C-alpha positions as CSV (number, residue, x, y, z in Angstrom):
1,A,15.7,-6.8,9.1
2,V,13.5,-6.9,12.1
3,V,12.8,-10.8,13.5
4,S,9.8,-11.3,16.1
5,T,10.6,-14.1,18.6
6,Q,7.3,-13.9,20.9
7,S,4.2,-15.7,19.7
8,T,1.9,-13.7,21.9
9,G,0.4,-10.3,20.4
10,D,1.8,-11.5,16.5
11,A,-1.1,-9.8,14.9
12,I,-1.0,-6.6,16.9
13,A,3.1,-6.5,17.0
14,L,3.5,-7.4,13.3
15,D,1.2,-4.9,12.1
16,R,3.0,-2.1,14.0
17,V,6.3,-3.2,12.6
18,E,5.1,-3.1,9.2
19,E,3.6,0.1,9.8
20,A,6.5,1.8,10.8
21,C,8.7,0.4,7.9
22,D,6.0,0.5,5.2
23,S,4.3,4.1,5.7
24,G,2.6,4.1,2.2
25,K,0.2,1.3,4.0
26,T,-0.6,3.2,6.1
27,A,-0.5,7.2,6.0
28,D,-4.2,8.6,4.6
29,L,-2.3,12.5,5.1
30,A,-0.2,13.7,2.2
31,A,1.3,16.9,1.9
32,V,2.8,19.0,-1.0
33,V,4.9,22.0,-0.4
34,L,6.6,24.1,-3.1
35,Q,8.1,27.3,-4.2
36,E,9.3,27.7,-7.7
37,G,12.0,25.4,-8.5
38,L,11.8,22.8,-5.4
39,A,9.0,20.8,-4.0
40,H,8.6,17.9,-1.4
41,V,6.3,15.5,-1.5
42,C,5.5,13.8,1.7
43,L,3.1,10.7,3.6
44,V,2.2,12.6,7.0
45,R,1.5,9.8,10.2
46,Q,1.0,11.1,13.7
47,S,4.3,10.4,14.9
48,M,6.3,11.5,11.7
49,T,6.6,12.8,8.7
50,M,8.2,10.8,5.4
51,T,10.2,12.6,2.2
52,R,8.7,10.2,-0.6
53,A,9.8,12.6,-3.3
54,K,12.1,15.9,-3.9
55,I,11.9,17.7,-6.5
56,E,14.8,20.3,-7.9
57,M,14.7,22.3,-11.2
58,P,16.6,26.0,-12.4
59,I,14.3,28.2,-12.7
60,P,14.9,31.0,-15.3
61,R,14.0,34.6,-13.7
62,K,11.8,36.3,-15.4
63,R,13.1,38.7,-17.9
64,R,11.6,42.3,-18.8
65,G,10.1,41.8,-22.0
66,S,9.9,37.9,-22.1
67,C,9.2,35.0,-20.0
68,T,9.5,32.4,-22.0
69,N,12.2,30.4,-20.7
70,H,10.6,31.0,-17.2
71,D,7.3,29.7,-18.3
72,K,9.0,26.3,-20.0
73,A,10.9,25.9,-17.1
74,M,7.8,26.2,-14.5
75,L,5.8,23.8,-16.8
76,R,8.5,21.0,-16.8
77,F,8.9,21.6,-13.1
78,F,4.9,21.3,-12.6
79,E,4.9,18.2,-14.9
80,A,7.6,16.6,-12.4
81,V,5.4,17.1,-9.4
82,G,2.7,16.0,-11.0
83,V,4.4,12.5,-11.7
84,A,6.2,12.5,-8.4
85,M,2.8,12.5,-6.8
86,V,0.9,9.8,-9.4
87,R,4.2,7.5,-8.1
88,H,4.0,7.9,-4.6
89,L,-0.1,8.5,-3.8
90,D,-1.6,5.0,-3.6
91,F,-5.4,7.5,-3.6
92,S,-6.7,4.0,-2.2
93,I,-5.6,5.3,1.3
94,V,-4.5,8.8,0.6
95,K,-7.9,10.7,1.9
96,C,-6.3,14.3,2.2
97,V,-3.7,16.2,-0.2
98,L,-2.4,19.3,1.3
99,V,-0.6,21.5,-1.4
100,A,1.1,24.8,0.5
101,S,3.2,26.9,-1.4
102,P,3.7,31.3,-0.8
103,G,1.7,32.7,-3.5
104,F,0.3,31.1,-6.8
105,V,2.9,28.3,-7.2
106,K,0.3,26.0,-5.5
107,D,-2.4,27.3,-7.4
108,K,-0.7,27.3,-10.9
109,L,0.6,23.6,-10.0
110,M,-2.8,22.2,-10.0
111,E,-4.1,24.4,-12.6
112,Y,-2.0,22.4,-14.6
113,V,-2.3,19.0,-13.7
114,L,-6.1,19.4,-13.9
115,S,-6.3,21.0,-16.8
116,T,-3.6,18.8,-18.9
117,E,-5.0,15.9,-21.2
118,H,-2.0,13.5,-20.4
119,S,-3.7,10.7,-18.8
120,Q,-0.4,10.4,-16.4
121,F,-2.5,12.6,-14.7
122,R,-5.7,11.0,-14.5
123,A,-5.0,9.6,-11.1
124,I,-5.0,13.3,-10.2
125,Q,-8.2,14.3,-11.4
126,E,-10.0,11.9,-10.2
127,N,-9.6,12.5,-6.6
128,K,-9.3,16.3,-7.1
129,S,-11.7,16.5,-4.1
130,Q,-9.6,15.5,-2.2
131,F,-6.8,18.3,-2.2
132,V,-6.7,21.2,-0.2
133,L,-4.6,24.0,-1.2
134,C,-2.9,26.5,2.0
135,H,-0.8,28.6,1.9
136,S,3.2,27.8,3.2
137,S,6.4,30.4,3.5
138,S,8.9,27.9,1.5
139,G,9.1,24.5,-0.4
140,H,11.5,23.0,2.2
141,K,10.3,20.0,4.3
142,H,9.9,22.1,7.8
143,A,7.0,23.5,5.8
144,V,4.9,20.7,6.2
145,S,4.7,21.3,10.2
146,E,4.1,24.6,9.9
147,I,1.0,23.8,7.4
148,L,0.0,21.0,10.3
149,S,0.3,23.4,12.8
150,D,-2.4,26.2,11.4
151,N,-5.4,25.3,13.0
152,N,-7.7,26.2,10.1
153,I,-6.4,23.2,8.2
154,A,-7.7,21.0,11.2
155,S,-10.8,21.3,9.6
156,K,-10.3,19.8,6.9
157,L,-8.3,16.9,7.9
158,S,-11.6,15.3,8.9
159,D,-10.9,12.4,7.1
160,T,-7.7,11.4,8.3
161,K,-6.6,8.2,10.6
162,A,-6.6,10.6,14.0
163,A,-9.4,12.3,13.3
164,G,-11.2,9.1,12.5
165,E,-10.5,7.7,15.8
166,V,-11.7,11.0,17.2
167,Q,-14.7,10.7,15.7
168,A,-15.4,7.2,16.6
169,L,-15.4,8.2,20.0
170,A,-17.6,11.0,19.4
171,D,-20.1,8.3,17.9
172,F,-19.9,6.4,20.9
173,Y,-20.7,8.9,23.5
174,T,-23.2,10.1,21.1
175,M,-25.0,6.1,21.2
176,L,-24.0,6.0,25.0
177,K,-26.3,8.9,25.5
178,N,-29.5,8.4,23.2
179,E,-29.0,4.2,22.6
180,P,-27.3,2.8,25.7
181,A,-27.8,-0.8,25.2
182,R,-25.8,-0.6,22.1
183,A,-22.5,1.4,23.5
184,F,-20.4,-0.2,26.0
185,Y,-17.1,-0.3,27.8
186,G,-14.9,-2.6,29.8
187,P,-13.5,-5.8,28.9
188,L,-16.4,-7.8,30.3
189,Q,-19.0,-6.2,28.3
190,C,-16.8,-6.2,25.2
191,L,-16.0,-9.9,25.6
192,A,-19.1,-10.6,26.0
193,A,-20.7,-8.8,22.8
194,N,-18.0,-10.2,21.0
195,E,-19.2,-13.8,21.8
196,Q,-21.9,-13.1,20.0
197,E,-20.0,-11.4,17.3
198,A,-22.1,-8.1,18.1
199,I,-19.5,-5.7,17.7
200,D,-19.7,-3.0,14.8
201,T,-17.1,-0.9,15.8
202,L,-13.8,-1.8,18.3
203,M,-11.6,0.9,20.1
204,V,-8.7,-0.6,22.0
205,T,-5.8,1.6,23.7
206,D,-2.7,0.5,22.0
207,S,-1.1,0.3,25.6
208,L,-3.6,-2.9,26.5
209,F,-1.0,-4.4,24.0
210,R,2.0,-3.9,25.9
211,S,0.0,-5.2,29.2
212,S,2.9,-7.2,31.4
213,D,0.0,-9.8,31.8
214,L,0.3,-12.4,29.1
215,P,-3.3,-13.0,29.5
216,T,-4.5,-10.0,29.1
217,R,-2.2,-9.4,26.1
218,K,-3.6,-12.7,24.3
219,R,-7.0,-11.8,25.1
220,Y,-7.3,-8.0,23.2
221,V,-5.1,-9.7,20.2
222,Q,-7.9,-12.4,20.0
223,L,-10.6,-9.8,20.4
224,V,-8.8,-7.4,17.1
225,E,-8.9,-10.7,15.3
226,D,-12.5,-11.7,16.3
227,V,-13.8,-8.8,15.5
228,K,-12.1,-8.1,12.1
229,G,-12.9,-11.8,10.9
230,Y,-16.9,-10.9,11.1
231,G,-16.3,-7.8,9.4
232,G,-16.3,-5.2,12.7
233,T,-14.3,-2.3,12.5
234,V,-11.1,-2.2,14.3
235,H,-9.7,1.3,15.9
236,I,-6.6,1.2,18.2
237,F,-6.1,4.4,19.9
238,S,-2.5,5.8,20.8
239,S,-2.1,6.0,24.5
240,L,0.1,9.4,23.0
241,H,-2.9,11.0,21.3
242,V,-5.9,12.9,23.6
243,S,-8.4,10.3,22.2
244,G,-6.0,7.9,23.5
245,E,-6.0,9.7,27.1
246,K,-9.8,9.5,26.7
247,L,-10.2,6.0,25.4
248,A,-8.1,5.0,28.4
249,L,-10.4,6.5,31.2
250,L,-13.3,4.3,29.4
251,T,-10.7,1.1,31.0
252,G,-9.4,1.7,27.5
253,V,-12.0,-0.8,25.3
254,A,-15.3,0.2,24.2
255,A,-17.5,-0.9,21.6
256,L,-20.4,-0.4,19.2
257,L,-22.8,-2.9,18.8
258,R,-24.9,-3.9,15.9
259,F,-28.3,-4.4,17.8
260,P,-28.9,-4.2,21.4
261,M,-27.9,-5.5,24.3
262,P,-29.4,-5.2,27.4
263,E,-28.6,-8.0,29.2
264,L,-25.0,-6.2,29.0
265,E,-26.0,-3.3,31.5
266,D,-27.1,-6.1,34.3
267,M,-23.6,-7.6,33.5
268,A,-21.9,-4.0,33.9
269,V,-23.8,-3.6,37.6
270,D,-23.0,-7.3,38.5
271,S,-19.4,-6.2,37.8
272,S,-19.2,-3.3,40.1
273,S,-21.4,-4.4,42.8
274,D,-18.5,-7.8,42.8
275,E,-15.8,-5.0,43.0
276,D,-17.3,-3.4,45.6
């Protein structure tokens, strides 16, 4: 058990600990890699891949003139993989499932779970649009890294958490260009917008919660809790991710507002002139 004795930053720190302890609550990308008789059902986060189920079954070889035993064994295998997916994938959290294999094993798996009338596969059938089929060299766990490194797959993961942060930052730049009175960065501007409950989307780098300055940590923890409290969206960017590096160039905190606050532009000028 992990026990925290610090009161400051508890909300953020405990969220991070909980994420690490129960990755199923935050992993919105899953991967199923398989070959005949072997499959791994995994949850994928930015920093790690967790195996949730490993399925191994002996599959008889096809014999000349008869494939009956092989085909029956493959159906049992597909059923076991399908059951594991239903058991370990929470589709209220998982937004994309990569299904990969050599050859057509992946296609036959999806054909089985989508066409069967078993009610146990209803969750898969109702979320079939979230499944993406791709090629892998095997059904071993290391094949997950192989498919994630494929540039062609990246465009199909637009709804995953990392891509969501990238999109939030892109939306910020677009708003800054087209409607600058609704897009601000910097602690003074964001805190002032928060006082009016004006923040629709808050973006913060996780490094701010590790600041050695106690008041700074308290300030950002309270900011996050406030924005969540009145229904705003909060994105905490990893400082190890390229999107977090870009946000750090904007002081590490930025916000999209629900309504224009042109008075914050004057604050930005005043604060910059004060620094001069």
